[in-house]
One Martini backbone bead per residue (centre of mass of N, CA, C, O) as a GRO file, in nm:
protein
  394
    1UNK     BB    1  -3.612   1.229   4.782
    2UNK     BB    2  -3.484   1.323   4.498
    3UNK     BB    3  -3.369   1.215   4.184
    4UNK     BB    4  -3.072   1.283   3.975
    5UNK     BB    5  -2.898   1.311   3.696
    6UNK     BB    6  -2.547   1.325   3.649
    7UNK     BB    7  -2.262   1.455   3.490
    8UNK     BB    8  -1.938   1.336   3.460
    9UNK     BB    9  -1.660   1.487   3.406
   10UNK     BB   10  -1.378   1.504   3.264
   11UNK     BB   11  -1.068   1.552   3.285
   12UNK     BB   12  -0.868   1.791   3.207
   13UNK     BB   13  -0.718   1.807   2.877
   14UNK     BB   14  -0.501   1.851   2.656
   15UNK     BB   15  -0.555   1.815   2.328
   16UNK     BB   16  -0.282   1.692   2.243
   17UNK     BB   17  -0.254   1.488   2.472
   18UNK     BB   18  -0.522   1.345   2.419
   19UNK     BB   19  -0.455   1.253   2.135
   20UNK     BB   20  -0.196   1.086   2.199
   21UNK     BB   21  -0.356   0.881   2.389
   22UNK     BB   22  -0.550   0.779   2.125
   23UNK     BB   23  -0.345   0.648   1.982
   24UNK     BB   24  -0.168   0.394   1.814
   25UNK     BB   25   0.138   0.294   1.919
   26UNK     BB   26   0.205   0.032   1.758
   27UNK     BB   27   0.162   0.147   1.475
   28UNK     BB   28   0.377   0.368   1.498
   29UNK     BB   29   0.621   0.191   1.573
   30UNK     BB   30   0.617   0.007   1.322
   31UNK     BB   31   0.655   0.232   1.113
   32UNK     BB   32   0.924   0.343   1.227
   33UNK     BB   33   1.079   0.076   1.209
   34UNK     BB   34   1.068   0.054   0.897
   35UNK     BB   35   1.200   0.326   0.839
   36UNK     BB   36   1.467   0.251   0.976
   37UNK     BB   37   1.532   0.008   0.797
   38UNK     BB   38   1.551   0.171   0.537
   39UNK     BB   39   1.783   0.359   0.616
   40UNK     BB   40   1.993   0.140   0.685
   41UNK     BB   41   1.987  -0.009   0.409
   42UNK     BB   42   2.056   0.234   0.220
   43UNK     BB   43   2.342   0.286   0.350
   44UNK     BB   44   2.464   0.008   0.219
   45UNK     BB   45   2.423   0.138  -0.056
   46UNK     BB   46   2.544   0.231  -0.357
   47UNK     BB   47   2.453   0.524  -0.509
   48UNK     BB   48   2.596   0.489  -0.791
   49UNK     BB   49   2.419   0.226  -0.865
   50UNK     BB   50   2.105   0.309  -0.750
   51UNK     BB   51   2.026   0.618  -0.622
   52UNK     BB   52   1.987   0.584  -0.325
   53UNK     BB   53   1.898   0.817  -0.061
   54UNK     BB   54   1.902   0.822   0.276
   55UNK     BB   55   1.854   1.126   0.333
   56UNK     BB   56   1.598   1.150   0.162
   57UNK     BB   57   1.440   0.935   0.312
   58UNK     BB   58   1.437   1.090   0.579
   59UNK     BB   59   1.271   1.323   0.467
   60UNK     BB   60   1.024   1.158   0.382
   61UNK     BB   61   0.964   1.052   0.665
   62UNK     BB   62   0.917   1.326   0.800
   63UNK     BB   63   0.683   1.416   0.619
   64UNK     BB   64   0.501   1.170   0.667
   65UNK     BB   65   0.477   1.193   0.976
   66UNK     BB   66   0.352   1.473   0.981
   67UNK     BB   67   0.106   1.396   0.807
   68UNK     BB   68  -0.004   1.177   0.997
   69UNK     BB   69  -0.054   1.361   1.246
   70UNK     BB   70  -0.250   1.554   1.102
   71UNK     BB   71  -0.461   1.343   1.008
   72UNK     BB   72  -0.526   1.226   1.297
   73UNK     BB   73  -0.674   1.512   1.384
   74UNK     BB   74  -0.881   1.432   1.173
   75UNK     BB   75  -1.207   1.389   1.074
   76UNK     BB   76  -1.281   1.151   0.844
   77UNK     BB   77  -1.595   1.189   0.797
   78UNK     BB   78  -1.570   1.452   0.612
   79UNK     BB   79  -1.469   1.304   0.345
   80UNK     BB   80  -1.741   1.206   0.231
   81UNK     BB   81  -1.827   1.489   0.102
   82UNK     BB   82  -1.555   1.446  -0.114
   83UNK     BB   83  -1.577   1.196  -0.311
   84UNK     BB   84  -1.595   1.329  -0.594
   85UNK     BB   85  -1.334   1.492  -0.581
   86UNK     BB   86  -1.138   1.257  -0.518
   87UNK     BB   87  -1.203   1.091  -0.770
   88UNK     BB   88  -1.127   1.308  -0.975
   89UNK     BB   89  -0.827   1.314  -0.888
   90UNK     BB   90  -0.750   1.033  -0.972
   91UNK     BB   91  -0.797   1.078  -1.275
   92UNK     BB   92  -0.644   1.343  -1.333
   93UNK     BB   93  -0.359   1.268  -1.224
   94UNK     BB   94  -0.333   1.015  -1.428
   95UNK     BB   95  -0.357   1.196  -1.691
   96UNK     BB   96  -0.146   1.429  -1.668
   97UNK     BB   97   0.125   1.262  -1.711
   98UNK     BB   98   0.101   1.257  -2.035
   99UNK     BB   99   0.214   1.570  -2.052
  100UNK     BB  100   0.485   1.446  -1.985
  101UNK     BB  101   0.779   1.330  -1.969
  102UNK     BB  102   0.933   1.048  -1.992
  103UNK     BB  103   1.047   0.772  -1.773
  104UNK     BB  104   1.151   0.500  -1.895
  105UNK     BB  105   0.878   0.480  -2.075
  106UNK     BB  106   0.717   0.647  -1.845
  107UNK     BB  107   0.394   0.780  -1.715
  108UNK     BB  108   0.417   0.883  -1.357
  109UNK     BB  109   0.524   1.186  -1.344
  110UNK     BB  110   0.539   1.501  -1.167
  111UNK     BB  111   0.732   1.769  -1.212
  112UNK     BB  112   0.957   1.934  -0.995
  113UNK     BB  113   1.223   2.111  -0.895
  114UNK     BB  114   1.286   1.892  -0.627
  115UNK     BB  115   1.061   1.684  -0.738
  116UNK     BB  116   0.863   1.384  -0.775
  117UNK     BB  117   0.521   1.305  -0.867
  118UNK     BB  118   0.327   1.015  -0.797
  119UNK     BB  119   0.001   0.981  -0.872
  120UNK     BB  120  -0.070   0.673  -0.826
  121UNK     BB  121  -0.006   0.672  -0.524
  122UNK     BB  122  -0.220   0.886  -0.435
  123UNK     BB  123  -0.460   0.730  -0.564
  124UNK     BB  124  -0.496   0.514  -0.349
  125UNK     BB  125  -0.608   0.698  -0.121
  126UNK     BB  126  -0.835   0.836  -0.280
  127UNK     BB  127  -0.984   0.572  -0.350
  128UNK     BB  128  -1.053   0.473  -0.071
  129UNK     BB  129  -1.230   0.715   0.019
  130UNK     BB  130  -1.429   0.727  -0.222
  131UNK     BB  131  -1.532   0.430  -0.216
  132UNK     BB  132  -1.634   0.439   0.074
  133UNK     BB  133  -1.848   0.655   0.019
  134UNK     BB  134  -2.006   0.503  -0.203
  135UNK     BB  135  -2.065   0.245  -0.033
  136UNK     BB  136  -2.241   0.377   0.185
  137UNK     BB  137  -2.464   0.469  -0.014
  138UNK     BB  138  -2.509   0.138  -0.101
  139UNK     BB  139  -2.570  -0.041   0.157
  140UNK     BB  140  -2.894  -0.082   0.117
  141UNK     BB  141  -2.808  -0.207  -0.196
  142UNK     BB  142  -2.626  -0.474  -0.189
  143UNK     BB  143  -2.803  -0.695  -0.350
  144UNK     BB  144  -2.733  -0.542  -0.588
  145UNK     BB  145  -2.547  -0.570  -0.876
  146UNK     BB  146  -2.494  -0.264  -0.923
  147UNK     BB  147  -2.312  -0.211  -0.684
  148UNK     BB  148  -2.068  -0.382  -0.771
  149UNK     BB  149  -2.037  -0.265  -1.055
  150UNK     BB  150  -1.986   0.031  -0.978
  151UNK     BB  151  -1.738  -0.005  -0.795
  152UNK     BB  152  -1.561  -0.150  -1.006
  153UNK     BB  153  -1.571   0.073  -1.219
  154UNK     BB  154  -1.440   0.294  -1.042
  155UNK     BB  155  -1.166   0.127  -1.036
  156UNK     BB  156  -1.111   0.060  -1.345
  157UNK     BB  157  -1.063   0.334  -1.467
  158UNK     BB  158  -0.787   0.408  -1.322
  159UNK     BB  159  -0.651   0.135  -1.383
  160UNK     BB  160  -0.637   0.170  -1.695
  161UNK     BB  161  -0.469   0.427  -1.689
  162UNK     BB  162  -0.224   0.307  -1.536
  163UNK     BB  163  -0.158   0.084  -1.744
  164UNK     BB  164  -0.078   0.303  -1.968
  165UNK     BB  165   0.191   0.436  -1.846
  166UNK     BB  166   0.306   0.184  -1.715
  167UNK     BB  167   0.120   0.019  -1.414
  168UNK     BB  168   0.029  -0.279  -1.307
  169UNK     BB  169   0.059  -0.289  -0.999
  170UNK     BB  170  -0.128  -0.046  -0.927
  171UNK     BB  171  -0.378  -0.153  -1.069
  172UNK     BB  172  -0.406  -0.398  -0.875
  173UNK     BB  173  -0.446  -0.230  -0.621
  174UNK     BB  174  -0.711  -0.097  -0.699
  175UNK     BB  175  -0.875  -0.362  -0.723
  176UNK     BB  176  -0.821  -0.467  -0.435
  177UNK     BB  177  -0.959  -0.238  -0.285
  178UNK     BB  178  -1.243  -0.291  -0.397
  179UNK     BB  179  -1.272  -0.583  -0.293
  180UNK     BB  180  -1.242  -0.517   0.008
  181UNK     BB  181  -1.484  -0.326   0.035
  182UNK     BB  182  -1.695  -0.534  -0.053
  183UNK     BB  183  -1.644  -0.739   0.170
  184UNK     BB  184  -1.688  -0.535   0.424
  185UNK     BB  185  -1.979  -0.456   0.328
  186UNK     BB  186  -2.126  -0.760   0.255
  187UNK     BB  187  -2.080  -0.927   0.021
  188UNK     BB  188  -2.160  -1.195  -0.133
  189UNK     BB  189  -2.019  -1.494  -0.226
  190UNK     BB  190  -2.144  -1.514  -0.506
  191UNK     BB  191  -2.041  -1.239  -0.611
  192UNK     BB  192  -1.740  -1.286  -0.549
  193UNK     BB  193  -1.711  -1.540  -0.725
  194UNK     BB  194  -1.791  -1.403  -0.993
  195UNK     BB  195  -1.559  -1.199  -0.985
  196UNK     BB  196  -1.325  -1.402  -0.985
  197UNK     BB  197  -1.402  -1.540  -1.253
  198UNK     BB  198  -1.377  -1.286  -1.427
  199UNK     BB  199  -1.071  -1.242  -1.376
  200UNK     BB  200  -0.973  -1.510  -1.492
  201UNK     BB  201  -1.086  -1.471  -1.775
  202UNK     BB  202  -0.935  -1.205  -1.831
  203UNK     BB  203  -0.644  -1.317  -1.798
  204UNK     BB  204  -0.662  -1.530  -2.022
  205UNK     BB  205  -0.732  -1.333  -2.250
  206UNK     BB  206  -0.477  -1.150  -2.226
  207UNK     BB  207  -0.247  -1.388  -2.236
  208UNK     BB  208  -0.384  -1.568  -2.491
  209UNK     BB  209  -0.619  -1.482  -2.681
  210UNK     BB  210  -0.533  -1.201  -2.781
  211UNK     BB  211  -0.252  -1.278  -2.909
  212UNK     BB  212  -0.381  -1.486  -3.112
  213UNK     BB  213  -0.546  -1.225  -3.247
  214UNK     BB  214  -0.329  -0.970  -3.235
  215UNK     BB  215  -0.374  -0.870  -2.929
  216UNK     BB  216  -0.170  -0.640  -2.733
  217UNK     BB  217  -0.237  -0.540  -2.405
  218UNK     BB  218   0.058  -0.608  -2.336
  219UNK     BB  219   0.359  -0.581  -2.270
  220UNK     BB  220   0.621  -0.785  -2.295
  221UNK     BB  221   0.736  -0.736  -2.003
  222UNK     BB  222   0.467  -0.782  -1.854
  223UNK     BB  223   0.424  -1.077  -1.936
  224UNK     BB  224   0.695  -1.176  -1.827
  225UNK     BB  225   0.639  -1.101  -1.526
  226UNK     BB  226   0.376  -1.288  -1.494
  227UNK     BB  227   0.543  -1.573  -1.592
  228UNK     BB  228   0.829  -1.624  -1.462
  229UNK     BB  229   0.752  -1.766  -1.180
  230UNK     BB  230   0.684  -2.045  -1.319
  231UNK     BB  231   0.978  -2.054  -1.377
  232UNK     BB  232   1.279  -2.146  -1.333
  233UNK     BB  233   1.564  -1.948  -1.261
  234UNK     BB  234   1.784  -2.157  -1.404
  235UNK     BB  235   1.664  -2.068  -1.716
  236UNK     BB  236   1.811  -1.827  -1.779
  237UNK     BB  237   1.876  -1.568  -1.991
  238UNK     BB  238   2.062  -1.294  -2.084
  239UNK     BB  239   1.776  -1.146  -2.192
  240UNK     BB  240   1.629  -1.213  -1.914
  241UNK     BB  241   1.566  -0.976  -1.690
  242UNK     BB  242   1.357  -1.086  -1.489
  243UNK     BB  243   1.499  -1.356  -1.426
  244UNK     BB  244   1.764  -1.231  -1.336
  245UNK     BB  245   1.653  -1.072  -1.098
  246UNK     BB  246   1.544  -1.315  -0.942
  247UNK     BB  247   1.808  -1.476  -0.921
  248UNK     BB  248   1.973  -1.262  -0.760
  249UNK     BB  249   1.782  -1.248  -0.517
  250UNK     BB  250   1.811  -1.548  -0.430
  251UNK     BB  251   2.112  -1.539  -0.378
  252UNK     BB  252   2.105  -1.326  -0.156
  253UNK     BB  253   1.922  -1.475   0.044
  254UNK     BB  254   2.088  -1.742   0.059
  255UNK     BB  255   2.363  -1.598   0.167
  256UNK     BB  256   2.260  -1.494   0.455
  257UNK     BB  257   2.120  -1.680   0.635
  258UNK     BB  258   2.075  -1.617   0.968
  259UNK     BB  259   2.270  -1.326   1.002
  260UNK     BB  260   2.439  -1.265   0.766
  261UNK     BB  261   2.714  -1.099   0.599
  262UNK     BB  262   2.710  -0.814   0.597
  263UNK     BB  263   2.813  -0.528   0.454
  264UNK     BB  264   3.103  -0.609   0.343
  265UNK     BB  265   2.983  -0.911   0.222
  266UNK     BB  266   2.758  -0.788   0.022
  267UNK     BB  267   2.797  -0.861  -0.302
  268UNK     BB  268   2.524  -0.824  -0.446
  269UNK     BB  269   2.470  -0.532  -0.354
  270UNK     BB  270   2.757  -0.388  -0.386
  271UNK     BB  271   2.791  -0.502  -0.698
  272UNK     BB  272   2.509  -0.466  -0.867
  273UNK     BB  273   2.329  -0.743  -0.919
  274UNK     BB  274   2.068  -0.600  -0.809
  275UNK     BB  275   1.802  -0.493  -0.939
  276UNK     BB  276   1.644  -0.262  -0.762
  277UNK     BB  277   1.758  -0.266  -0.453
  278UNK     BB  278   1.613   0.012  -0.342
  279UNK     BB  279   1.324  -0.110  -0.418
  280UNK     BB  280   1.187  -0.388  -0.521
  281UNK     BB  281   1.468  -0.554  -0.389
  282UNK     BB  282   1.519  -0.488  -0.073
  283UNK     BB  283   1.470  -0.764   0.066
  284UNK     BB  284   1.728  -0.897  -0.045
  285UNK     BB  285   1.921  -0.716   0.113
  286UNK     BB  286   1.828  -0.796   0.392
  287UNK     BB  287   1.885  -1.103   0.358
  288UNK     BB  288   2.192  -1.073   0.309
  289UNK     BB  289   2.290  -0.879   0.542
  290UNK     BB  290   2.075  -1.002   0.793
  291UNK     BB  291   1.908  -1.230   0.724
  292UNK     BB  292   1.672  -1.395   0.896
  293UNK     BB  293   1.662  -1.189   1.125
  294UNK     BB  294   1.599  -0.935   0.954
  295UNK     BB  295   1.347  -1.048   0.809
  296UNK     BB  296   1.185  -1.103   1.073
  297UNK     BB  297   1.161  -0.813   1.164
  298UNK     BB  298   1.008  -0.705   0.919
  299UNK     BB  299   0.768  -0.907   0.932
  300UNK     BB  300   0.679  -0.830   1.221
  301UNK     BB  301   0.605  -0.535   1.157
  302UNK     BB  302   0.389  -0.605   0.949
  303UNK     BB  303   0.213  -0.777   1.137
  304UNK     BB  304   0.150  -0.544   1.331
  305UNK     BB  305   0.004  -0.363   1.129
  306UNK     BB  306  -0.218  -0.563   1.049
  307UNK     BB  307  -0.335  -0.606   1.330
  308UNK     BB  308  -0.407  -0.305   1.390
  309UNK     BB  309  -0.590  -0.269   1.146
  310UNK     BB  310  -0.799  -0.482   1.226
  311UNK     BB  311  -0.875  -0.347   1.492
  312UNK     BB  312  -0.968  -0.075   1.375
  313UNK     BB  313  -1.188  -0.193   1.192
  314UNK     BB  314  -1.368  -0.300   1.445
  315UNK     BB  315  -1.374   0.004   1.609
  316UNK     BB  316  -1.525   0.174   1.439
  317UNK     BB  317  -1.785   0.418   1.447
  318UNK     BB  318  -1.821   0.347   1.133
  319UNK     BB  319  -1.845   0.237   0.811
  320UNK     BB  320  -1.644   0.430   0.684
  321UNK     BB  321  -1.404   0.347   0.865
  322UNK     BB  322  -1.401   0.048   0.792
  323UNK     BB  323  -1.347   0.089   0.483
  324UNK     BB  324  -1.086   0.243   0.505
  325UNK     BB  325  -0.930   0.022   0.658
  326UNK     BB  326  -0.971  -0.195   0.436
  327UNK     BB  327  -0.817  -0.045   0.213
  328UNK     BB  328  -0.546  -0.026   0.360
  329UNK     BB  329  -0.511  -0.325   0.406
  330UNK     BB  330  -0.502  -0.405   0.106
  331UNK     BB  331  -0.266  -0.228   0.019
  332UNK     BB  332  -0.053  -0.347   0.212
  333UNK     BB  333  -0.081  -0.656   0.171
  334UNK     BB  334  -0.039  -0.669  -0.133
  335UNK     BB  335   0.245  -0.540  -0.138
  336UNK     BB  336   0.386  -0.731   0.054
  337UNK     BB  337   0.325  -1.008  -0.084
  338UNK     BB  338   0.421  -0.934  -0.370
  339UNK     BB  339   0.711  -0.841  -0.314
  340UNK     BB  340   0.816  -1.082  -0.146
  341UNK     BB  341   0.721  -1.300  -0.346
  342UNK     BB  342   0.899  -1.208  -0.588
  343UNK     BB  343   1.171  -1.243  -0.437
  344UNK     BB  344   1.102  -1.568  -0.393
  345UNK     BB  345   0.937  -1.673  -0.667
  346UNK     BB  346   0.590  -1.675  -0.604
  347UNK     BB  347   0.560  -1.406  -0.771
  348UNK     BB  348   0.509  -1.159  -0.962
  349UNK     BB  349   0.679  -0.913  -1.144
  350UNK     BB  350   0.553  -0.562  -1.081
  351UNK     BB  351   0.684  -0.309  -0.916
  352UNK     BB  352   0.610  -0.313  -0.616
  353UNK     BB  353   0.639  -0.156  -0.335
  354UNK     BB  354   0.771  -0.157  -0.012
  355UNK     BB  355   0.639  -0.052   0.258
  356UNK     BB  356   0.870   0.179   0.404
  357UNK     BB  357   1.134   0.048   0.244
  358UNK     BB  358   1.130   0.166  -0.011
  359UNK     BB  359   1.240   0.383  -0.232
  360UNK     BB  360   1.043   0.682  -0.203
  361UNK     BB  361   0.841   0.949  -0.162
  362UNK     BB  362   0.550   0.872  -0.241
  363UNK     BB  363   0.528   0.603  -0.091
  364UNK     BB  364   0.598   0.698   0.197
  365UNK     BB  365   0.387   0.924   0.229
  366UNK     BB  366   0.132   0.758   0.168
  367UNK     BB  367   0.167   0.550   0.393
  368UNK     BB  368   0.159   0.756   0.625
  369UNK     BB  369  -0.122   0.867   0.556
  370UNK     BB  370  -0.261   0.596   0.604
  371UNK     BB  371  -0.182   0.581   0.900
  372UNK     BB  372  -0.330   0.844   0.974
  373UNK     BB  373  -0.612   0.736   0.909
  374UNK     BB  374  -0.610   0.510   1.115
  375UNK     BB  375  -0.570   0.698   1.357
  376UNK     BB  376  -0.833   0.852   1.315
  377UNK     BB  377  -1.019   0.611   1.362
  378UNK     BB  378  -0.914   0.552   1.647
  379UNK     BB  379  -0.964   0.827   1.782
  380UNK     BB  380  -1.273   0.844   1.722
  381UNK     BB  381  -1.343   0.588   1.877
  382UNK     BB  382  -1.233   0.680   2.152
  383UNK     BB  383  -1.400   0.941   2.170
  384UNK     BB  384  -1.682   0.812   2.153
  385UNK     BB  385  -1.643   0.638   2.407
  386UNK     BB  386  -1.570   0.880   2.605
  387UNK     BB  387  -1.848   1.048   2.545
  388UNK     BB  388  -1.992   0.873   2.728
  389UNK     BB  389  -2.189   0.918   2.978
  390UNK     BB  390  -2.160   0.937   3.322
  391UNK     BB  391  -2.400   0.802   3.544
  392UNK     BB  392  -2.543   0.922   3.847
  393UNK     BB  393  -2.699   0.868   4.159
  394UNK     BB  394  -2.831   1.120   4.415
   0.00000   0.00000   0.00000
C-alpha cells in the first residue's frame, strides 16, 4: 500500500475574525490605556490656560485607532516597493511648510480648514519605512562604509530641514531612527563607535566652536534648552524661561507624593504655573495629580509597549519587518526617555511630545499608525507561521 502526503487545511475562519486573532492584544491594550490616561489628564486641565481640548483628543484617538486597524490589515512588505516615493514625501512635506505662515515663529504646520497638519510628525513614520527599504537593499554590502554613510545621509537631509523649521527634537528623532536601523541591520561596533564619536565632535562644534567663531547654528533658546539641564533648577532667573519651566515641573512632581494631590488640589497644573502642561510637560501633571501611583501606571504601559515591540522585532517574517519594528522602537523609546527625562531635569528640554499622552492630533495619529505597522508585522509573522502546511502520512 503506497503512502502519500496530504495537506490538512485549517478550519475556515472569517477573514476579519482571523485577523483580530493574530494581532498583538497586549500592544493594543497598552496603547489604548495610554490614550485613556491622556484623555483623563487633559480633562483635569483648564482649557482656557493651556488650550488642550480633551474632546478633540478623543477624536484624534478615534481617528488614530481606526488608522492603526486599517494599517494592520495591510501587508507591510509591499511598502518596500515605494521607498523612493515615501522618502520623497519626507523631504517635500517638510519643505512645503516654509510656504505657510509661521505659528509662534515656527514653520511646522500645514493649515487645513478644520485642523493643522504637522508634517515633521508624519515624516517620522515615512522615514522609518523608506530607510528600512534602503537598508534591505544594502544588507549584502553592510561591511562597506558607504552603506552607513548613505543611510545616515538619507536621515540627515530631512533632519537638517526640520532643524530649520525650527524643531530640534524631531530632528534628533530622525537621526535616532537611522542609528537604530543601522544597529539592527548588523552594523559593526567599530562603525557604530565611529559614528558616535562623530556626533560628539559635531555637538561640541555646534555648541562651543561655532559660536566662538561667530557662527550661530542654533537659536539662542535651542542652545539654552540643550544646556539648562546641566545647571541646578534652583538658580533660575526670571528671564530664563526654560529653567523656569523645568523648575515648575519638578515642583509639581514633588508635590504629588505617593498618590497625588487630586484634581482639586493640583495647584501647579490648575493655576497655569507649568508651561505647556498639556503637551511637553504633561507627565508633570500626571505626577502632581496622581502621584507616584499614576506615574507608575503610565511608565508600566510604556514598558509594555517597548516589550511587545521588541518581541515583534524578533518574530518578523523578513528583514524589512525587523527594521521597521526597530525604527518604531527607536522613535518611541527616544521620545519617552527624552520627554520624561526633561521633566525630571536629567535630559535637555527639546519639546518632544510624550507618545499617546501629549495633546496633539498629528502626534497621536502618527503614533497609532506606528502601532498599526507593528501589528501588521505581527499579523504577517503569525500568518506565515500558520501557513506552513501540516503534513500527515496515510
